[in-house]
C-alpha positions as CSV (number, residue, x, y, z in Angstrom):
1,M,-18.5,-32.5,-0.3
2,A,-15.5,-30.3,0.2
3,D,-15.8,-27.0,2.1
4,L,-14.5,-24.5,-0.5
5,T,-15.0,-21.4,1.7
6,K,-11.6,-21.8,3.3
7,R,-9.8,-21.8,0.0
8,R,-10.4,-18.0,-0.2
9,L,-8.1,-17.6,2.8
10,F,-5.1,-18.2,0.5
11,S,-6.4,-16.6,-2.7
12,R,-5.6,-13.1,-3.9
13,E,-9.0,-12.7,-5.5
14,Q,-9.8,-9.6,-3.5
15,A,-8.3,-6.5,-5.1
16,I,-6.1,-4.3,-3.0
17,A,-7.6,-0.8,-3.0
18,L,-6.0,1.7,-5.3
19,V,-4.1,4.5,-3.5
20,A,-3.4,8.1,-4.5
21,L,0.2,9.0,-5.4
22,P,2.7,10.2,-2.7
23,W,3.9,13.8,-2.4
24,R,0.5,15.0,-3.7
25,D,-0.3,18.6,-2.9
26,Q,-3.5,18.3,-0.9
27,S,-4.5,21.9,-1.7
28,V,-4.8,21.1,-5.4
29,S,-7.6,19.0,-7.0
30,F,-5.8,16.1,-8.5
31,T,-8.6,15.2,-10.9
32,D,-8.9,18.8,-12.1
33,G,-5.2,19.2,-12.7
34,C,-4.0,15.8,-13.9
35,S,-3.8,15.6,-17.7
36,R,-3.5,11.8,-17.6
37,C,-0.3,11.9,-19.7
38,G,1.1,8.8,-18.1
39,E,4.6,10.3,-17.4
40,C,4.3,9.2,-13.7
41,I,3.4,5.6,-14.8
42,S,6.5,5.4,-17.0
43,A,8.8,7.0,-14.3
44,C,7.8,4.7,-11.4
45,E,10.9,2.7,-10.5
46,T,8.9,0.1,-8.7
47,Q,6.2,-0.1,-11.4
48,I,3.2,0.2,-9.0
49,I,1.6,3.2,-10.6
50,V,-1.3,2.2,-12.9
51,K,-4.2,3.8,-14.7
52,G,-7.1,3.9,-12.3
53,D,-10.6,5.3,-12.5
54,G,-11.0,7.6,-15.4
55,G,-7.4,7.0,-16.5
56,F,-6.0,8.8,-13.5
57,P,-2.8,7.4,-12.0
58,S,-3.2,5.4,-8.8
59,L,-0.9,3.0,-6.8
60,D,-1.6,-0.7,-7.0
61,F,0.5,-2.7,-4.7
62,N,-0.2,-5.9,-6.6
63,Q,1.8,-4.6,-9.5
64,G,5.6,-4.4,-10.0
65,E,7.6,-4.7,-6.8
66,G,4.6,-4.2,-4.7
67,E,5.8,-1.2,-2.7
68,C,6.5,2.5,-3.0
69,S,10.2,3.5,-2.6
70,F,9.2,7.2,-2.3
71,C,11.8,8.0,-5.0
72,K,9.8,11.1,-6.0
73,Q,10.1,10.3,-9.8
74,C,6.4,10.5,-10.3
75,A,6.3,14.0,-8.8
76,T,9.5,15.1,-10.7
77,V,8.3,14.1,-14.2
78,C,4.7,15.4,-13.8
79,P,4.2,18.4,-16.0
80,E,1.4,19.7,-13.8
81,P,1.7,21.4,-10.4
82,L,0.1,18.6,-8.5
83,F,2.9,17.6,-6.1
84,D,4.7,19.2,-3.2
85,L,8.1,17.8,-2.6
86,S,8.8,20.1,0.3
87,Q,6.5,17.9,2.5
88,S,8.4,16.1,5.3
89,E,6.4,12.9,4.6
90,P,5.1,11.5,1.3
91,W,1.6,11.0,2.8
92,Q,-0.1,10.3,6.1
93,L,-1.0,6.7,5.3
94,K,-0.1,4.0,7.7
95,A,-0.6,0.2,7.6
96,Q,-3.6,-1.2,9.6
97,I,-4.4,-4.8,10.3
98,K,-7.9,-5.9,9.6
99,E,-9.9,-8.5,11.5
100,S,-9.4,-11.0,8.6
101,C,-5.7,-11.4,9.6
102,L,-4.8,-15.1,9.7
103,A,-3.4,-14.7,13.2
104,N,-6.9,-13.9,14.4
105,Q,-7.9,-17.4,13.2
106,D,-5.0,-19.0,15.0
107,V,-3.0,-19.5,11.8
108,Y,0.7,-18.8,11.8
109,C,1.7,-16.2,9.3
110,R,4.3,-13.5,9.5
111,S,4.5,-12.5,5.8
112,C,3.9,-8.8,6.5
113,G,6.6,-8.5,9.2
114,E,9.1,-10.2,7.0
115,Q,8.6,-7.6,4.2
116,C,8.8,-4.5,6.5
117,E,12.2,-2.9,6.0
118,T,11.6,-0.4,8.8
119,Q,10.5,-3.2,11.2
120,A,7.4,-1.3,12.0
121,I,5.5,-4.6,12.2
122,S,6.3,-6.9,15.1
123,F,4.7,-9.8,16.9
124,K,4.2,-10.7,20.5
125,P,5.8,-14.0,21.5
126,G,3.5,-16.8,20.6
127,I,2.6,-18.9,17.6
128,S,-0.3,-17.0,16.1
129,S,0.0,-13.5,17.6
130,T,-1.6,-10.6,15.7
131,P,0.9,-8.2,14.1
132,L,1.5,-5.0,16.0
133,I,2.3,-1.9,13.9
134,S,4.4,1.0,15.2
135,L,2.8,4.0,13.6
136,A,6.0,6.0,14.3
137,D,8.1,3.6,12.2
138,C,5.5,2.8,9.5
139,T,6.2,4.7,6.3
140,G,3.1,3.5,4.5
141,C,5.3,2.0,1.7
142,G,2.8,-0.8,1.1
143,A,5.4,-3.7,1.1
144,C,3.2,-5.6,3.5
145,L,0.1,-5.3,1.4
146,S,0.9,-7.5,-1.6
147,V,2.4,-10.3,0.5
148,C,-0.6,-10.8,2.8
149,P,-2.4,-13.9,1.6
150,V,-5.8,-12.7,2.8
151,D,-5.7,-9.0,2.1
152,A,-5.8,-8.2,5.8
153,I,-3.8,-5.0,5.7
154,A,-4.9,-1.6,4.5
155,L,-3.2,1.8,4.2
156,N,-5.3,4.4,6.0
157,P,-4.7,7.7,7.7
158,P,-3.9,7.1,11.4
159,E,-6.9,7.6,13.7
């Protein structure tokens, strides 16, 4: 009988966690202020904003182009005072590699590094080295999330 457990390594059955929109004003309650009008969903140039829990907008990196360009369109079209475009960064999220990374299982994969425009993801020399993330260079755009075949990357605040 075939061992089907390894098939999950290359499936995208696991959902990428929904993420809050960039440029959010952290001093304002998003769920209290958002009217769920959908303007941000329509304005998103990379089409990654979706209706999440309760109809509130969230980012889903499995949609559209799979990354946030930080174009500010979601914040610009929002009729509510939920965003702060004066912030120096869109958010504090950075990519983090999980234990489920194929490199930890001696499998060659460099999908995340190939998608990283800022080259924040690098690899030590060797066939199956675990990706290294430069937190200073990572923008948290999410381009690496949707290309990972095993959902081994998360966007989290740096520790």
